[in-house]
C-alpha positions in Angstrom: 16.5 -72.9 132.6 15.9 -73.0 128.8 18.1 -75.4 126.9 21.0 -73.8 125.0 20.2 -74.4 121.3 23.4 -73.1 119.7 26.2 -70.5 119.7 26.5 -67.3 117.9 29.8 -65.7 117.1 29.3 -62.0 117.8 31.8 -59.9 115.7 31.0 -56.2 116.4 34.0 -54.8 114.5 34.6 -51.1 114.1 32.9 -47.7 113.9 29.3 -47.9 115.0 29.5 -51.7 115.1 30.0 -52.2 118.8 27.2 -49.8 119.8 24.5 -51.1 117.5 25.6 -54.7 118.4 25.3 -54.0 122.1 21.8 -52.5 121.5 20.9 -55.5 119.4 21.8 -58.0 122.1 19.2 -56.4 124.4 16.6 -57.4 121.9 18.2 -60.8 121.7 17.8 -61.2 125.5 14.2 -60.1 125.3 13.3 -62.5 122.5 14.9 -65.4 124.2 13.0 -64.7 127.4 9.7 -64.4 125.7 10.1 -67.4 123.3 11.7 -69.8 125.8 15.0 -70.6 124.2 18.6 -69.7 125.0 21.6 -69.1 122.6 25.2 -68.8 123.7 26.6 -65.4 122.5 30.5 -65.3 122.3 32.4 -62.2 121.3 35.3 -62.3 118.8 37.6 -59.7 117.2 37.4 -58.7 113.6 38.4 -55.8 111.4 40.3 -52.8 112.5 39.8 -53.7 116.2 41.5 -57.0 115.4 44.4 -55.4 113.6 45.0 -53.1 116.6 44.8 -56.0 119.1 46.5 -58.8 117.1 47.9 -57.5 113.9 45.3 -59.1 111.6 41.8 -58.3 110.5 40.7 -61.9 110.8 42.6 -63.7 113.5 42.8 -67.5 113.5 40.9 -67.6 116.8 38.0 -65.7 115.3 37.8 -68.2 112.4 37.8 -71.0 114.9 35.0 -69.3 116.9 32.9 -69.0 113.7 33.5 -72.7 112.8 32.3 -73.7 116.2 29.1 -71.5 116.0 25.7 -72.0 114.4 25.9 -68.5 112.9 27.8 -65.2 112.9 26.2 -61.9 113.8 28.5 -59.4 112.2 28.7 -55.6 112.9 30.9 -53.5 110.5 34.6 -53.1 109.8 36.9 -50.4 108.5 37.5 -46.7 108.9 40.0 -44.0 108.2 42.5 -45.3 110.8 43.3 -48.3 108.6 43.1 -46.8 105.1 46.9 -46.3 104.9 47.4 -50.1 105.1 48.1 -52.1 101.9 44.7 -52.8 100.2 44.8 -56.6 101.0 45.4 -55.8 104.7 42.6 -53.4 105.1 39.6 -54.5 107.2 37.0 -54.8 104.5 39.1 -56.9 102.2 41.0 -58.8 104.8 38.0 -59.9 106.9 34.8 -60.1 105.0 36.0 -61.6 101.7 38.0 -64.3 103.5 35.0 -65.2 105.7 32.8 -65.6 102.7 35.4 -67.9 101.0 36.1 -70.0 104.2 32.6 -70.8 104.8 31.4 -70.9 101.2 28.8 -68.1 101.7 27.7 -67.9 98.2 24.2 -66.4 98.6 23.7 -62.9 99.8 20.0 -61.9 100.7 19.4 -58.2 101.0 15.9 -57.1 101.7 15.2 -53.5 100.9 11.9 -52.5 102.7 10.4 -49.1 102.8 7.8 -48.8 105.5 4.9 -46.6 104.3 5.4 -44.3 107.4 8.9 -43.6 106.2 8.0 -42.9 102.6 8.7 -39.2 103.0 12.4 -40.0 103.7 12.9 -41.7 100.4 14.7 -39.6 97.8 12.2 -40.8 95.3 9.1 -38.8 94.3 6.3 -39.4 96.8 3.8 -40.8 94.3 6.3 -43.5 93.4 6.7 -44.8 96.9 3.7 -43.7 98.8 2.6 -47.3 99.7 6.2 -48.4 100.6 7.8 -51.4 98.9 9.5 -54.7 99.6 12.4 -55.8 97.2 14.7 -58.7 97.9 18.1 -58.7 96.1 19.6 -62.2 95.9 23.2 -61.8 95.0 25.8 -64.5 94.1 28.7 -63.8 96.5 31.7 -66.0 95.8 32.1 -65.8 92.0 32.5 -63.3 89.2 34.9 -60.4 89.1 35.7 -60.3 92.7 37.3 -63.8 92.8 38.1 -64.6 89.1 41.7 -65.2 88.1 43.8 -63.8 86.8 43.5 -60.7 88.9 46.6 -58.5 88.6 48.2 -55.2 87.8 51.4 -55.4 85.7 53.8 -53.1 84.0 53.0 -52.4 80.3 55.2 -50.1 78.4 55.3 -46.7 80.1 52.1 -47.6 82.1 50.3 -50.3 83.8 47.8 -53.0 82.7 45.1 -54.1 85.3 43.1 -57.3 84.8 39.9 -58.5 86.6 38.4 -61.7 85.3 34.7 -62.6 85.4 34.2 -66.3 85.6 31.1 -68.4 86.3 30.4 -72.1 86.1 27.0 -73.7 85.8 26.9 -75.1 89.3 27.5 -71.7 90.8 24.6 -70.2 88.9 22.4 -73.1 89.7 22.7 -73.0 93.5 22.1 -69.3 93.8 19.1 -69.5 91.4 17.6 -72.2 93.6 17.9 -69.8 96.6 16.1 -67.0 94.7 13.2 -69.2 93.5 12.8 -70.6 97.1 12.7 -67.0 98.4 10.2 -65.9 95.7 7.8 -68.8 96.6 7.2 -67.2 100.0 6.8 -63.8 98.5 5.0 -62.6 95.4 6.4 -65.4 93.2 8.4 -63.3 90.7 12.1 -63.4 89.9 13.8 -61.0 87.7 17.3 -62.0 86.5 19.5 -59.0 86.1 22.3 -59.5 83.6 24.1 -58.0 80.5 23.4 -60.7 78.0 23.8 -58.5 75.1 27.5 -58.1 75.9 28.8 -60.7 78.4 29.4 -64.4 77.8 28.8 -65.1 81.5 25.4 -63.4 81.2 24.5 -65.8 78.4 25.3 -68.8 80.6 23.3 -67.2 83.4 20.2 -66.9 81.2 20.6 -70.5 79.8 21.0 -71.9 83.4 18.3 -69.8 85.0 15.8 -70.8 82.2 16.4 -74.5 82.8 15.8 -74.1 86.6 12.7 -72.0 86.1 11.1 -75.0 84.2 11.2 -76.8 87.5 9.3 -73.9 89.3 6.2 -73.3 87.2 4.5 -71.3 90.0 7.3 -68.6 89.8 7.2 -66.0 87.0 10.6 -65.3 85.6 11.7 -62.3 83.5 15.0 -60.8 82.5 16.4 -57.3 82.6 19.7 -55.7 81.6 21.5 -54.3 84.6 21.4 -50.7 83.3 17.7 -50.9 82.7 17.2 -52.5 86.2 19.1 -49.6 87.8 16.8 -47.1 86.1 13.6 -49.0 87.1 14.7 -49.2 90.7 14.5 -45.4 90.9 11.4 -45.2 88.6 9.2 -47.9 90.2 10.9 -50.1 92.8 7.6 -51.7 93.7 7.5 -53.5 90.4 10.2 -55.8 91.6 9.9 -58.8 93.9 13.1 -60.9 93.9 16.1 -59.5 91.9 18.6 -62.2 91.1 22.1 -60.9 90.3 25.7 -62.0 89.8 28.2 -60.6 92.3 29.1 -57.2 90.8 25.6 -56.3 89.6 24.1 -57.5 93.0 26.6 -55.4 95.0 25.6 -52.2 93.0 21.9 -52.8 92.8 21.5 -53.8 96.5 23.1 -50.5 97.6 20.9 -48.6 95.2 17.8 -50.4 96.5 18.9 -49.6 100.0 19.4 -45.9 99.1 15.9 -45.5 97.8 14.5 -46.6 101.1 16.1 -43.4 102.6 18.5 -45.0 105.1 21.1 -47.9 105.1 20.4 -48.0 108.9 17.2 -49.9 108.2 18.5 -52.7 106.0 19.8 -56.1 107.1 21.5 -58.9 105.1 22.3 -62.6 105.3 25.2 -64.3 103.7 24.5 -68.1 103.3 26.2 -71.3 102.3 25.0 -74.9 102.3 23.0 -75.9 105.4 21.9 -73.5 108.0 25.1 -71.6 108.8 25.1 -68.0 107.9 26.7 -64.6 108.5 24.2 -61.8 109.3 25.1 -58.1 109.1 23.7 -54.6 108.4 23.9 -53.6 104.8 25.5 -50.3 105.7 29.1 -49.6 106.8 31.0 -48.6 109.9 30.0 -44.9 109.7 33.0 -43.6 111.6 31.7 -40.0 111.4 29.0 -40.9 114.0 30.8 -43.7 115.8 30.6 -43.3 119.7 27.9 -40.6 119.5 25.0 -42.9 120.4 23.0 -41.8 117.5 23.4 -44.7 115.1 20.2 -46.5 113.9 20.3 -50.2 115.4 17.4 -51.5 113.3 19.5 -53.0 110.5 21.4 -54.9 113.0 18.3 -55.9 114.9 16.6 -57.1 111.7 19.8 -59.0 110.9 19.2 -60.8 114.2 15.7 -61.6 113.0 17.0 -63.1 109.8 19.5 -65.1 111.8 16.9 -66.6 114.1 14.6 -67.6 111.2 17.3 -69.0 108.9 20.0 -70.5 111.1 17.9 -71.4 114.1 14.5 -72.1 112.6 12.8 -69.6 115.1 10.3 -68.1 112.6 7.9 -66.9 115.3 10.7 -65.1 117.2 11.9 -63.5 114.0 8.4 -62.3 113.2 8.1 -60.9 116.7 11.1 -58.8 116.1 9.9 -57.6 112.8 6.6 -56.8 114.3 8.2 -54.8 117.1 10.2 -52.8 114.6 7.2 -52.1 112.4 5.2 -51.1 115.5 7.9 -48.7 116.8 8.1 -47.1 113.3 4.3 -46.9 113.1 4.0 -45.1 116.4 6.6 -42.5 115.5 9.9 -43.7 117.0 12.8 -42.4 115.0 16.6 -42.2 115.0 18.1 -39.2 113.3 18.6 -40.9 109.9 14.9 -41.6 109.5 13.4 -38.5 111.2 11.7 -35.9 109.1 12.8 -32.3 109.5 11.6 -31.0 112.8 10.6 -34.5 113.9 11.8 -35.8 117.3 14.5 -38.4 117.3 16.0 -40.8 119.8 19.4 -42.5 120.1 20.7 -46.0 119.5 19.9 -47.3 123.0 16.5 -45.8 123.3 15.4 -47.2 119.9 16.7 -50.7 120.7 15.0 -50.5 124.2 11.6 -49.6 122.7 11.8 -52.6 120.3 13.0 -54.9 123.1 10.1 -53.7 125.3 7.6 -54.5 122.5 9.1 -58.0 122.0 8.9 -58.5 125.8 5.2 -57.6 125.8 4.3 -60.3 123.3 5.3 -63.6 124.9 5.2 -66.8 122.7 6.9 -69.9 121.7 8.9 -70.4 118.4 
């Protein structure tokens, strides 16, 4: 029997989360069998499911499970059922944001890849995306407007006054910049810093800090782009970008835009990383309650999140590459879920797509 090499906290969550997670675990079983390693997979409650069962979106036992694990494989949280709760108790704010803070997950990696075979599904003009593209958004995840203080809404005269504070310190910028430059070194060696340095003091600090770090990475080309211009260029010519380095708010917006121009959020994984090898891996899309339970959700984003986890947190690069090759092969040979199928094109459900990918993984034995 293969030696157990670590534990994964499996947090399926809400909506389509449980069904795409179950499908992904069939691929996980196949990759372990073919690459000769074993991981312990342990389920935990999170999000609306945890609220229903225990009254909190992030129960203490789930946090302890994550602390005792090598990585977290996360599904999705939220849905209409819990939207009437106070904002700070809703699944999205009461689960994901605390997890990022507890584990210091300051770096969010969101690859937006358009396979050439799916170029027709992109909302962009065919001549702009005919060859596909591969953009990586590196987003700072624990600073900026989302966490800066003060953050409040107070009475002011006859109305109210709302305050969000954008704060960044040099060390926060340095560590995420190093992540971006390391990522670029294994890609096309280009980093674009996205900021608003013509308006924001924080952006001026970002430029100053990133320039200093760039001097230590002479093989990487660095350029700068205001966020509004970057948003425009992502829909004009996404292939011009390699690695986009962004503060928290800009990264949140641009990573969703980059995802949208691929044609489907169901294809896009993400990784949230801190110091060391621990990370939280999740699809870039949400819980999609409108299709939950129908068996039609695309599991590929969750499956590719598994691949990112195996490579980054477990060091199983060969296993990760096998999964990516299986996904690409299935797409190349015409396998489609409804979200990526062209009009009139045959599509399959969640389980069938994952089964096809698992079968391809199983047919390529190897060692990581």
